[in-house]
N, C-alpha and C positions, 0 to 999 in steps of 0.2 A: 863229957866223955871225950876220949882222944882216939883218933883213927889213923891208920896207915893204909893208903891205897896202893895196891899191888901194881906192878908194871904192866900187867895184862889188861888194865882198865884205863879209860881216859883220865887224864890228870884233872879234868873238870870235876870229877867226883870230889876231890879235895876242896875245890872252890865252892861247890854246892854245900858241903858239910860246914865249911867256914862261914858261909853266908847264913847258916842256921844257928850259928853260935857255938859250934863244936870246934875243937882243935884238930886239925888234919894236916898230914904231910904225905908225901908220896915216896915210894921206893926209889924213884928216879931222882927226886930232890936230895935224897940222902945217899945217892950214888951206890945203891944196893942192887941196881939192875944186873941181872945175870948171876947174882949170888944164889947160893943154895937155899932151899926152904928153911933149913936149920938156921942159917945166918939171918934170914928175914924174921923168923920167929924169935930168935935171940934179941933182935932189936925191938920187936913188939913187947917182949917181956920186960926188957930194961926200961922202956919208955911207957909201959902200961897202956899200949894202944891196941885197939880192936883192928884186926886185919880185914880189909875189904878186898875180895879177890874173885877171879873166875876159876881158880885152881881147885879142881874137885878133890885133890889129895887132902885138902884141909877139912873136908866134910867127913873124913874117915875118923870117927870118934874113938876107934881103938888105937889108931896111930897118934891122933892129936886130941886127947880128951879135953873138951872145952873147959872143964873145971880147973885144968892146969895152965890155962892160957888166958890172956885178957878177953878173948872172944873172937868169933869169926862171923863174917857175913860173906857167904859164898853164893854168887849168882850163877845160875845155869839156865840159859835160854837157848832156843834153837838157832836164832840169828843173832850174832854177836857183833854187828857193826857198830861203829861209834855213835851214830845218831840214835839207834834203838837203845843202846846201853844207857846213854845219857837220859833219854826220855823215861826209861824204866826207873832209873835212880831218882829222877825228879819226883816221880810218883811215890816211890818207896821211902824216900827220906822222911816223909811226914809220919811214917810208922815208928821211926826211931824215937825212943823215949816212952812209947806206949807199953812196952814190955822190957824187962831187963835184958840187956845185951851182954853185960860183963859176965864172962865165964860161960857163955852160951854159944851155940851154933845157930 
């Protein structure tokens, strides 16, 4: 599976995914920071990458039907500091692969 980590998440997410054998890049690495959601989604579609983000807009299945996109992982937690996010992702990453992510939210 291939992933794109949004600019609102620590870049370490991509490192954690890569360490697990997945292909991962970041919005920042691809110089897409500050670009519109549509531009980021276009890149995800071209590259067939699941978007990992904090942006709740992508959880709107009417606006972004998962079946039409490579997939989304949207994190929503009350405290979003770097240490908490990385710790959460370290625990959550083991769930990847247990259920299909492609074309899902």
